[in-house]
Structures are given as C-alpha cells and as structure tokens.
LUMLUM-211970 format. One record per residue: residue number from 0; residue in one letter; x negated, y, z negated of N, C-alpha, C in turn. Coordinates in steps of 0.2 Angstrom, whole numbers, plus 5000, padded with zeros to 4 digits. Atoms other than C-alpha are relative to their C-alpha. Last residue first. Example, Ala and Ser with C-alpha at 12.3 -4.5 7.8 and 13.67 -1.06 7.14 Angstrom:
> num  residu  n_px  n_py  n_pz  ca_px  ca_py  ca_pz  c_px  c_py  c_pz
> 1  S  5004  4994  5001  4932  4995  4964  5004  5005  4997
> 0  A  4996  4994  5000  4938  4978  4961  4996  5006  5000
***
This chain:
> num  residu  n_px  n_py  n_pz  ca_px  ca_py  ca_pz  c_px  c_py  c_pz
> 220  Q  5005  5001  5004  5548  4836  4955  5000  5007  4995
> 219  G  4995  5000  5008  5565  4839  4964  4993  4999  4995
> 218  Q  4998  4996  5002  5555  4845  4980  5004  5000  4993
> 217  E  5004  4993  5000  5546  4832  4983  5000  5005  4993
> 216  M  5006  5002  5006  5558  4819  4980  4997  5006  4998
> 215  D  4994  4998  5006  5569  4829  4993  4996  4996  4992
> 214  H  5001  4994  5000  5553  4827  5005  5006  5003  4993
> 213  L  5007  4999  5004  5551  4809  5002  5000  5009  4999
> 212  I  4999  5002  5007  5570  4807  5007  4994  5001  4996
> 211  A  4995  4999  5004  5569  4815  5022  5002  5001  4992
> 210  R  5004  4994  5002  5552  4809  5027  5006  5004  4998
> 209  H  5006  5001  5006  5562  4792  5027  4994  5006  4998
> 208  L  4997  5003  5007  5576  4798  5036  4995  4999  4994
> 207  F  4995  4993  5001  5568  4807  5052  5003  4997  4991
> 206  Q  5007  4995  5001  5554  4790  5053  5004  5007  4997
> 205  A  5002  5003  5006  5572  4779  5051  4994  5005  5000
> 204  Y  4995  4997  5005  5580  4791  5065  4996  4997  4992
> 203  Q  5002  4994  5003  5565  4789  5076  5004  5003  4995
> 202  E  5006  4999  5004  5566  4770  5075  4997  5006  4998
> 201  R  4999  5002  5006  5584  4769  5079  4993  5002  4995
> 200  T  5001  5009  5000  5583  4778  5093  5000  4999  4990
> 199  V  5004  5004  5006  5589  4798  5093  4999  4994  5000
> 198  K  4998  5007  5007  5597  4805  5109  4997  4998  4997
> 197  M  5003  5006  4998  5589  4820  5119  5004  4996  4995
> 196  S  4995  5006  4995  5600  4835  5120  4999  4993  5001
> 195  P  4995  4999  5005  5590  4847  5106  5007  4994  5005
> 194  G  4994  5005  4995  5574  4841  5116  5006  4998  4995
> 193  F  4995  5006  5006  5561  4849  5103  5003  4995  5001
> 192  K  4995  5001  4999  5549  4858  5116  5003  4996  4994
> 191  G  4998  4994  5006  5532  4866  5112  5008  4999  5002
> 190  E  5000  4995  4996  5523  4854  5124  5006  5006  4997
> 189  G  5007  4997  4997  5527  4840  5113  5001  5006  5005
> 188  I  5001  5006  4998  5543  4830  5106  4993  5003  5004
> 187  G  4999  4999  4993  5546  4841  5092  4998  4994  5004
> 186  M  5004  4993  4998  5537  4844  5074  5002  5000  5007
> 185  T  5000  5000  4993  5551  4834  5064  4994  5004  5001
> 184  I  4996  5004  4995  5554  4832  5047  4999  4999  5005
> 183  G  5005  5006  4996  5539  4843  5041  5004  4994  5002
> 182  N  4997  5004  5005  5552  4856  5031  4994  4994  5001
> 181  T  5004  4997  5005  5548  4870  5043  4998  4996  4994
> 180  Q  5009  5000  4996  5552  4858  5059  4998  5005  4994
> 179  V  5004  5009  5001  5569  4849  5049  4992  5004  5003
> 178  A  5002  5003  5008  5574  4868  5043  4999  4994  5001
> 177  S  5006  4998  5003  5571  4877  5059  4999  4997  4995
> 176  I  5006  5001  4996  5581  4865  5069  4994  5003  4996
> 175  A  5002  5007  5002  5595  4866  5057  4992  4998  5001
> 174  N  5001  5000  5007  5594  4885  5060  4999  4994  4997
> 173  T  5006  4997  5001  5594  4884  5078  4998  5002  4994
> 172  A  5005  5002  5004  5608  4872  5080  4996  5003  4996
> 171  W  4997  4999  5008  5623  4884  5084  4995  4995  4997
> 170  S  4999  5005  4999  5610  4891  5099  5004  4997  4992
> 169  N  4994  5003  5004  5608  4907  5096  5005  4996  5001
> 168  A  4999  4995  5007  5590  4911  5095  5007  4997  4999
> 167  S  5002  4993  5001  5587  4897  5109  5005  5003  4994
> 166  V  4995  4999  5003  5581  4880  5109  5001  5009  4998
> 165  D  4994  5003  4999  5569  4874  5122  5006  5003  4994
> 164  N  5000  4995  4994  5553  4886  5118  5007  4997  5005
> 163  F  4998  5002  4994  5552  4879  5100  5004  5003  5008
> 162  N  5002  4997  4995  5544  4889  5088  5001  4998  5005
> 161  H  5004  5005  4998  5555  4886  5073  4997  5005  5006
> 160  S  4995  5002  4995  5560  4901  5061  4996  4995  5004
> 159  G  5001  4996  4995  5556  4901  5043  5001  5000  5007
> 158  K  5004  4994  5001  5558  4893  5028  4995  5005  5007
> 157  A  5005  5000  4994  5572  4883  5035  4996  5006  4995
> 156  Q  4999  4992  4998  5582  4877  5018  4995  5002  5005
> 155  L  5008  4996  4996  5585  4859  5019  5002  5007  5001
> 154  D  5001  4994  5001  5601  4853  5009  4992  5004  5002
> 153  F  5006  4998  5006  5597  4836  5008  4999  5006  5000
> 152  A  5003  5007  5005  5612  4828  5019  4995  5003  4993
> 151  N  4996  4998  5005  5616  4847  5027  5000  4995  4995
> 150  M  5000  4993  5003  5599  4850  5035  5008  4998  4994
> 149  L  5004  5000  5005  5599  4829  5038  5001  5008  4997
> 148  V  4998  5004  5005  5615  4831  5049  4997  5000  4993
> 147  Q  4991  4994  5003  5612  4849  5058  5002  4994  4993
> 146  A  5002  4993  5005  5594  4841  5063  5005  5003  4993
> 145  M  5003  5001  5008  5601  4826  5068  4998  5002  4997
> 144  E  4996  5002  5007  5614  4835  5077  4998  4996  4995
> 143  A  4999  4996  5002  5601  4842  5088  5004  5000  4992
> 142  R  5005  4995  5006  5592  4829  5089  5003  5006  4999
> 141  T  5005  4996  4998  5607  4820  5097  4994  5003  4997
> 140  L  5002  4994  5004  5617  4806  5089  4995  5004  5007
> 139  M  5009  5002  5001  5625  4791  5103  4998  5008  4996
> 138  A  5004  4995  4997  5644  4793  5102  4993  4999  4997
> 137  K  5004  5006  4996  5653  4776  5094  4995  5005  5002
> 136  P  5005  5003  5005  5660  4788  5079  4995  4995  5004
> 135  R  5001  5004  4994  5668  4802  5090  4995  4996  4996
> 134  F  5005  5002  5002  5674  4812  5075  4994  4999  5006
> 133  N  5001  5006  5002  5687  4822  5082  4992  4998  4998
> 132  G  4998  5004  5008  5694  4837  5078  4999  4994  5002
> 131  N  4994  5005  4999  5695  4842  5096  5003  4996  4995
> 130  E  4995  4996  4997  5681  4856  5095  5005  4998  5002
> 129  D  5002  4996  4996  5670  4842  5086  5006  5005  5003
> 128  G  4996  5002  4993  5674  4836  5069  4996  5007  5007
> 127  Q  4996  4998  4999  5660  4839  5053  5004  4999  5006
> 126  F  4995  5000  4991  5649  4830  5045  5004  5005  5002
> 125  V  5005  5003  4996  5638  4832  5029  5002  5000  5008
> 124  G  5002  4996  4995  5649  4843  5021  4995  5000  5003
> 123  M  5005  4998  5002  5653  4831  5007  4998  5006  5004
> 122  E  4999  4997  5006  5670  4828  5010  4993  5004  4997
> 121  T  4996  4994  4999  5664  4825  5027  5001  5004  4995
> 120  L  5006  4996  4996  5650  4812  5020  5005  5007  5002
> 119  A  5003  4999  5006  5665  4803  5010  4995  5006  5002
> 118  L  4992  4995  5004  5678  4804  5026  4996  5001  4994
> 117  I  5000  4993  4997  5662  4796  5036  5007  5004  4995
> 116  E  5008  4996  5000  5657  4783  5024  5002  5006  5002
> 115  E  5002  4996  5007  5675  4779  5019  4994  5004  5002
> 114  I  4996  4994  5002  5678  4776  5036  5001  5001  4995
> 113  F  5000  4996  5002  5666  4765  5043  5004  5006  4997
> 112  S  5001  5002  5006  5670  4751  5051  4998  5002  4993
> 111  T  5004  4999  5003  5679  4762  5066  4998  4995  4994
> 110  S  5004  4996  4997  5691  4764  5079  4992  5000  4998
> 109  N  5001  5003  4991  5704  4751  5076  4992  5004  5001
> 108  E  5004  5005  5000  5703  4756  5056  4999  4995  5007
> 107  D  4996  5004  5004  5705  4775  5059  4997  4992  4998
> 106  I  5003  5003  5005  5695  4791  5066  5006  4994  4994
> 105  D  5003  5006  4998  5700  4797  5080  4995  4996  4996
> 104  G  4995  5005  4998  5711  4810  5076  4998  4994  5003
> 103  Y  5002  5002  4994  5699  4817  5062  5007  4996  5004
> 102  P  4998  4995  4997  5704  4827  5047  4998  4998  5008
> 101  N  5002  5002  4993  5707  4811  5036  4999  5006  5005
> 100  E  4998  4998  4993  5706  4816  5019  4998  4998  5006
> 99  Y  5005  4994  4997  5700  4803  5007  5005  5004  5005
> 98  E  4998  4996  4992  5709  4792  4996  4995  5005  5002
> 97  D  4995  5001  4999  5705  4780  4981  5002  5002  5007
> 96  Q  4992  4995  5000  5689  4788  4980  5004  4994  5002
> 95  E  4997  5002  4996  5669  4779  4979  5010  5005  4995
> 94  E  4993  5005  5004  5658  4787  4969  5005  5001  5005
> 93  M  4993  4996  4999  5643  4791  4980  5005  4996  4997
> 92  D  4999  5003  5003  5624  4787  4975  5008  5002  5000
> 91  F  4997  4997  5009  5617  4793  4989  5004  4995  4998
> 90  V  5004  4995  5006  5605  4784  5000  5004  5002  4997
> 89  R  5004  5007  5006  5620  4770  5005  4996  5006  4997
> 88  Y  4996  5003  5006  5630  4784  5011  4998  4997  4997
> 87  I  4998  4994  5006  5617  4791  5023  5003  5000  4995
> 86  L  5004  5001  5004  5617  4774  5031  5000  5007  4996
> 85  A  5001  5004  5004  5633  4774  5035  4993  4998  4997
> 84  A  4995  4998  5008  5636  4791  5041  4999  4993  4996
> 83  V  5002  4993  5008  5622  4788  5051  5003  5001  4995
> 82  Q  5005  5003  5002  5630  4772  5060  4995  5005  4996
> 81  E  4997  5002  5003  5645  4782  5064  4995  4995  4996
> 80  R  4998  4997  5007  5636  4794  5073  5003  4995  4994
> 79  T  4994  4994  4999  5628  4782  5084  5001  5003  4993
> 78  V  4995  5001  5005  5609  4776  5084  5006  5004  5003
> 77  N  4996  4992  5002  5601  4775  5102  5004  4998  4994
> 76  D  4993  4998  4999  5593  4758  5105  4999  5008  4996
> 75  G  4998  4997  4993  5574  4756  5106  5007  5003  5003
> 74  F  5006  4996  4997  5570  4743  5094  5002  5004  5006
> 73  G  4996  4997  4994  5588  4735  5088  4994  5005  5002
> 72  F  4998  4996  5004  5581  4726  5071  5003  5006  5005
> 71  I  5001  4994  4994  5581  4711  5075  5004  5006  4996
> 70  G  5007  4996  4998  5575  4697  5063  5002  5006  5006
> 69  D  5004  5003  4993  5590  4683  5067  4995  5005  5001
> 68  G  5002  5006  4999  5603  4694  5057  4995  4999  5006
> 67  Y  4995  5005  5000  5614  4708  5061  4997  4995  5001
> 66  G  4999  5003  4993  5604  4722  5054  5004  4995  5001
> 65  L  5002  5005  5000  5606  4731  5036  4999  4999  5008
> 64  I  4996  5002  4993  5603  4749  5033  4998  4993  5000
> 63  I  4995  4993  4997  5599  4757  5016  5003  4998  5006
> 62  E  4993  5002  4999  5595  4739  5009  5003  5007  5001
> 61  Q  4995  4996  5003  5579  4746  5000  5006  4998  5002
> 60  E  5001  5003  5008  5569  4733  5008  5002  5002  4995
> 59  A  4994  5005  4999  5575  4741  5025  5000  4995  4992
> 58  L  4995  4998  5003  5567  4756  5018  5007  4995  5004
> 57  E  4997  4996  5008  5553  4751  5016  5006  5002  5000
> 56  H  4999  5005  5003  5554  4741  5035  4999  5002  4991
> 55  I  4994  5006  4997  5558  4754  5046  5001  4996  4994
> 54  A  4993  4997  5003  5548  4768  5037  5005  4994  5002
> 53  E  5000  4998  5008  5531  4758  5038  5007  5000  4997
> 52  Y  4999  5007  5003  5535  4751  5057  5000  5001  4992
> 51  A  4993  4999  5003  5539  4771  5062  5000  4991  4997
> 50  W  5001  4994  5008  5520  4774  5069  5007  4999  4996
> 49  H  4996  4994  4998  5521  4756  5078  5000  5006  4994
> 48  G  5005  4995  4997  5506  4747  5072  5003  5004  5002
> 47  K  5003  4996  5005  5517  4732  5072  4994  5004  5002
> 46  P  5007  5001  4999  5528  4730  5085  4997  5002  4994
> 45  V  5004  4994  5001  5546  4730  5079  4993  4999  5001
> 44  D  5001  4997  4994  5555  4716  5089  4998  5008  4997
> 43  K  5004  5000  4994  5553  4705  5076  5000  5002  5005
> 42  F  4998  5001  4995  5558  4711  5062  4995  4999  5005
> 41  V  5006  4999  4993  5548  4708  5045  5007  5002  5006
> 40  I  4996  5000  4993  5559  4709  5027  4995  5002  5007
> 39  T  5001  4994  4992  5550  4706  5012  5004  4998  5007
> 38  N  5005  4995  5000  5557  4702  4997  4994  5002  5003
> 37  T  5006  5007  4996  5573  4698  5001  4995  5004  4997
> 36  K  5009  4995  5000  5589  4706  4993  4995  4995  5001
> 35  Q  5004  5000  5007  5607  4697  4995  4994  5003  5001
> 34  L  4998  5007  5003  5623  4697  5007  4992  5000  4992
> 33  P  5006  5004  5002  5621  4715  5013  5002  4995  4998
> 32  A  5001  4999  5007  5637  4720  5025  4995  4995  4997
> 31  S  4996  5007  5004  5633  4719  5043  4999  5002  4993
> 30  E  5006  5004  5005  5630  4735  5051  5004  4997  4996
> 29  A  5000  4999  5009  5642  4739  5065  4994  4996  4996
> 28  K  4997  5004  5006  5642  4735  5083  4997  5003  4994
> 27  V  5003  4999  5010  5640  4746  5099  5003  4994  4996
> 26  S  4996  4997  5004  5640  4736  5114  5000  5002  4996
> 25  N  4995  4996  4996  5630  4731  5128  5006  5003  4998
> 24  S  5001  5001  4993  5617  4725  5118  5003  5004  5002
> 23  E  4995  5001  4995  5616  4733  5101  4996  4997  5005
> 22  A  5003  5001  4993  5604  4731  5087  5007  5000  5002
> 21  S  4999  5008  4997  5609  4735  5067  4999  5003  5007
> 20  F  4994  4998  4995  5598  4750  5061  5001  4993  5002
> 19  L  4999  5007  4994  5585  4746  5049  5006  5003  5002
> 18  V  4994  4998  5002  5578  4765  5041  5001  4992  5006
> 17  G  4995  4998  4999  5563  4767  5036  5005  4998  5001
> 16  G  5006  4998  4995  5516  4767  5003  4998  5005  5000
> 15  M  5001  5005  4994  5527  4756  4993  4995  5004  5006
> 14  I  5006  5005  5001  5525  4767  4977  4998  4994  5005
> 13  T  5006  4997  5000  5533  4781  4986  4995  4995  4999
> 12  L  5003  4999  4995  5546  4771  4995  4993  5002  4998
> 11  A  5001  5007  4998  5552  4764  4976  4996  5001  5007
> 10  T  5006  5004  5003  5551  4782  4970  4999  4993  5002
> 9  A  5007  4997  4995  5562  4788  4987  4995  5000  4994
> 8  T  5005  5004  4993  5572  4773  4984  4997  5005  5000
> 7  K  5004  5006  5000  5576  4776  4965  4997  4997  5005
> 6  L  5009  4999  5002  5577  4795  4967  4999  4995  4998
> 5  L  5004  4998  4995  5592  4793  4981  4994  5001  4995
> 4  K  5001  5002  4996  5602  4782  4969  4994  5002  5004
> 3  K  5004  5005  5001  5600  4794  4956  4998  4994  5004
> 2  S  4997  5005  5003  5607  4806  4966  4997  4996  4994
> 1  M  4998  5004  4998  5600  4821  4970  5003  4994  4996
> 0  M  5003  5004  5004  5602  4840  4967  5000  4991  5000
***
C-alpha cells in the first residue's frame, strides 16, 4: 500500500503532466539537502524536448531529489546506488527510527551521506548486500539492479515473462526484469535487448521512477 507521501506525489505528478539527481564531474557527490521549495525549477543542462524532460522537472518540483545548485541536473551522468537510495527514501513517507541494523561492511559515516536512507530501505526489503556483505554505495546502478530495486520498492508483480533475448531464464534478475517490462516501466534498449549490465543514467532513472510512481497510483485507485 502506498504511503501518504507517495500518494501526494503521484497525484501532483498527474495534475502537472522525474527526478533530479545531483551532478557529478570526476567524483561521486552527495545530494544537497532541500532548503526551500520553488515554484519553477529549470535545469540548464537538460535539453528541452528530451524524452525525460517532464519527468525530471515534475519530480524536481516535488523535491524528490535535489541537485547541487547553479541549475545543474547532471544530465548524462550515471546514477549511484546511494543516490537511488536517497531518491526512493524521499518518495515514501518512512518513519524515522533511532537505530537501524547495519548488515553492511562498507556503510558508515565515512563511506556515505545516506546511512539512514540505505539502512531504512534495507529493512524495507528494497536493497540487499552483495556476496561479500557490502552495499557499494558509490557503485553505478545497472539496469538489472534498477529492475530489482523498483520491483521491491513498488511491489511490482510480473504479469508474464519478459521477451528480451539478452536475459537468460536463470538470471538472478529475470523476474524483476519481467516485472518492469510487463508493467510498462521500461521497454528495453531496442532489437529485443534489455541491456542488464548497462549503467543507468540520471535521466533514465528519472523516467523509470516517474513511471513507477504513476503505475503505483493507478493500482491504488
């Protein structure tokens, strides 16, 4: 069941029509904290007419994710696992806790600015560690991981099997990829391919999240 904040966000998006990620140059940067709401947010590095333009600006107005200032979105940059955690945490109205169990060997105040977000979503079942018990906060998100995270966060149920020719039936992400395809979150990269190992850019994830929120709202009606 969607939270009150998710419902409010989805309703606002429907009335208005994705997601703003922090910019990065040579290093991975953290999201800046929200200072105040603005009526109109325009990013000078997002081309008008781009297929993700509306998703980026609509979710930016909802303050789901903020940038680094100076009108920079970080267009074309890859999104990291910690940034995705921050984004999803803000979508859901999650109650803060005094303590979270930390199952990761690489999550502490020296490795990420998003400890609470990562651990809260881990308890929620959205994220889990790798085979070494690490979260890898600065690692770039792959399309297979994107599918798994969105399936977990929005409880997407596969309505059938995917038809991508580059995802084997025994892949760890096959069910999640089926879920995002059959629910209209992504249609792949063309020529029957999903590109499971490809990295996800900020504008791509903006579009994916935007679709997932609206899909969740439709299912709740």
